[in-house]
C-alpha positions as CSV (number, residue, x, y, z in Angstrom):
1,M,243.2,149.2,196.9
2,K,243.3,151.5,194.0
3,I,240.1,153.0,192.6
4,E,239.6,153.5,189.0
5,R,236.8,156.0,187.7
6,Y,234.7,155.5,184.7
7,P,232.0,158.0,183.5
8,I,228.7,156.1,182.8
9,D,225.6,158.3,182.8
10,N,224.6,161.9,183.6
11,G,227.9,162.8,185.0
12,E,228.1,159.9,187.4
13,E,231.0,157.8,187.8
14,L,231.7,153.9,188.3
15,L,234.1,153.5,190.9
16,I,236.0,150.3,190.1
17,P,238.6,148.7,192.7
18,V,241.7,147.4,191.4
19,A,243.7,144.9,193.7
20,E,247.3,145.9,194.4
21,S,247.9,142.9,196.6
22,Y,246.7,139.5,197.4
23,R,245.0,140.8,200.6
24,D,243.1,143.1,198.2
25,C,242.2,140.1,195.9
26,M,240.7,138.3,199.1
27,K,238.6,141.4,199.9
28,L,237.1,141.2,196.2
29,I,236.5,137.5,196.6
30,K,234.9,138.0,200.0
31,S,232.6,140.5,198.4
32,D,231.5,138.2,195.8
33,H,230.8,135.4,198.6
34,Y,228.7,138.1,200.4
35,R,226.5,138.6,197.2
36,S,225.6,134.9,197.1
37,T,225.4,134.0,200.9
38,G,224.7,137.3,202.7
39,K,227.7,136.7,205.0
40,V,231.3,137.9,204.7
41,P,233.4,134.6,205.5
42,T,236.7,134.2,206.9
43,T,239.8,133.9,204.8
44,W,240.3,130.3,205.8
45,K,236.9,129.5,204.9
46,V,237.1,131.0,201.4
47,L,240.2,129.0,200.8
48,A,238.8,125.9,202.0
49,K,235.8,126.2,199.8
50,N,237.7,127.1,196.7
51,L,240.4,125.1,196.8
52,K,238.7,121.8,196.8
53,P,239.4,119.5,193.8
54,F,235.9,119.7,192.4
55,S,235.0,123.2,193.3
56,K,233.6,125.4,190.5
57,S,235.5,128.3,191.9
58,V,235.6,130.3,188.7
59,L,235.2,133.8,190.1
60,F,237.9,133.0,192.8
61,W,240.6,132.1,190.4
62,L,239.6,135.0,187.9
63,R,240.0,137.5,190.8
64,L,243.4,136.1,191.7
65,A,244.7,136.0,188.1
66,Q,243.7,139.6,187.6
67,Y,246.5,140.7,190.1
68,R,250.0,140.3,188.6
69,G,251.8,138.7,191.6
70,W,254.0,135.9,192.2
71,L,251.2,133.5,191.9
72,R,249.9,134.7,188.7
73,P,251.1,131.8,186.5
74,L,249.3,129.1,188.8
75,C,246.2,131.4,189.1
76,H,246.2,132.0,185.3
77,F,246.5,128.2,184.6
78,M,243.6,127.5,187.2
79,W,241.5,130.2,185.7
80,A,241.8,128.9,182.2
81,R,241.0,125.4,183.3
82,K,237.9,126.3,185.4
83,G,236.7,128.5,182.7
84,E,237.0,126.0,179.9
85,K,235.3,123.5,182.2
86,M,232.3,125.7,183.0
87,Q,232.2,127.4,179.6
88,V,232.9,130.8,181.0
89,S,235.0,133.2,179.1
90,I,235.7,136.3,181.2
91,P,239.4,137.6,180.3
92,E,241.5,138.9,183.0
93,T,241.5,142.4,181.5
94,V,237.8,142.9,182.4
95,K,237.3,145.5,185.0
96,I,235.1,144.1,187.8
97,G,233.7,145.9,190.9
98,Y,232.8,144.6,194.2
99,G,230.3,141.9,194.7
100,L,229.8,140.3,191.2
101,Y,227.3,137.3,191.3
102,L,227.6,134.7,188.3
103,G,224.1,132.9,188.1
104,H,224.9,129.3,187.5
105,A,228.5,130.4,186.4
106,T,228.2,128.6,183.2
107,C,228.2,129.5,179.4
108,M,229.0,133.2,179.4
109,V,231.2,135.1,176.9
110,V,232.5,138.6,177.9
111,N,234.5,141.1,175.8
112,E,237.8,141.7,177.1
113,Q,237.3,145.6,177.5
114,T,234.1,145.3,179.3
115,I,233.7,147.3,182.7
116,I,231.5,145.7,185.3
117,G,230.2,147.9,188.1
118,N,229.5,146.9,191.7
119,N,227.0,144.4,193.0
120,V,226.1,143.3,189.4
121,N,224.2,140.0,188.5
122,L,225.3,138.2,185.5
123,S,223.3,135.2,184.3
124,Q,224.0,132.0,182.3
125,F,224.3,132.3,178.5
126,L,225.3,135.8,178.5
127,N,227.1,137.2,175.6
128,I,228.8,140.6,175.7
129,G,230.6,141.2,172.5
130,S,232.2,143.8,170.2
131,N,233.7,143.5,166.7
132,K,234.9,146.9,166.6
133,G,236.9,147.2,170.0
134,M,234.5,149.3,171.9
135,T,234.0,149.1,175.5
136,P,230.6,147.8,177.1
137,I,230.0,149.5,180.4
138,I,227.7,148.0,183.1
139,G,226.6,150.3,185.9
140,D,226.3,149.3,189.6
141,R,223.4,147.1,190.9
142,V,222.6,146.0,187.4
143,Y,220.7,142.4,186.8
144,I,221.2,140.8,183.4
145,A,219.0,137.8,183.0
146,P,219.7,134.7,181.1
147,H,220.4,134.6,177.2
148,A,220.8,138.2,177.1
149,C,223.1,139.8,174.6
150,L,225.0,143.2,174.8
151,V,226.3,144.3,171.4
152,E,229.3,146.7,170.9
153,G,229.9,149.7,173.4
154,V,226.7,150.0,175.1
155,K,226.1,151.4,178.5
156,I,223.9,150.1,181.3
157,G,223.0,152.6,183.8
158,N,222.9,152.1,187.5
159,D,219.9,149.9,188.8
160,A,218.9,148.7,185.4
161,V,217.4,145.2,184.5
162,V,218.1,143.5,181.0
163,G,215.4,140.9,180.4
164,A,215.9,137.2,179.5
165,G,216.8,136.8,175.8
166,A,217.2,140.7,175.1
167,V,219.5,141.9,172.5
168,V,220.8,145.4,173.7
169,T,222.1,147.5,170.9
170,K,221.6,151.1,172.5
171,D,222.4,152.4,175.9
172,V,220.1,151.8,178.9
173,A,219.0,154.6,181.2
174,A,219.6,154.1,184.9
175,G,216.8,152.3,186.7
176,T,215.2,151.2,183.3
177,T,214.0,147.6,182.5
178,V,214.4,146.6,179.1
179,A,213.6,143.5,177.1
180,G,212.8,142.3,173.4
181,V,214.9,142.0,170.4
182,P,216.2,144.7,169.9
183,A,215.7,145.6,173.6
184,K,213.3,148.4,174.4
185,P,212.4,150.1,177.8
186,I,209.3,148.3,179.4
187,S,209.4,149.8,183.0
188,G,211.4,151.8,185.4
189,R,212.3,151.1,189.0
190,D,213.8,153.0,192.0
191,S,216.4,150.5,193.3
192,S,217.9,147.1,193.2
193,P,216.3,144.3,195.3
194,F,219.4,142.2,195.5
195,I,221.8,141.8,198.2
196,Q,224.3,144.7,198.1
197,H,227.8,144.5,199.3
198,P,228.9,147.4,201.3
199,F,231.5,149.7,199.1
200,P,234.3,149.9,200.0
201,I,234.5,146.6,202.2
């Protein structure tokens, strides 16, 4: 598994895994499953769950489509089909860390240059956009509540929380909770209460 590094805040770096094989893809998929269940499944269990005809499996196909292997045409087709059905637009170019959790996995639009850290929660009706080609960066263990909007190249620090309906136009410091339109700090916290997948898997 290749690791890419991105600066985020006060000299800290995000370590983003990049799959170099389908085995790596499966590690990332298992980390996503762990975030929602607290258990690391077997490969066969993952395949049985996500290959069912009516499975939502949006994140499963996105992870596979991000790797440019021999199955990419099929994975890209399935990702586009599932994404359209669930109204989830997360391009394959988005950098995603271990253990991504999509709350309800519906109605999301994410900018193609976005970088998402490890153990992040994204909720429904999320919009991460840029008209100027800027790169939004979301740190590790971040929770973004429903109906939130991140504008242009904002940086969300590690362990931050973006409240429901917030419009984030400025960087958010690590461990800070922001809310409102435009979003402003309302409190701080020490660490994320959510299930965290061990890094690396």
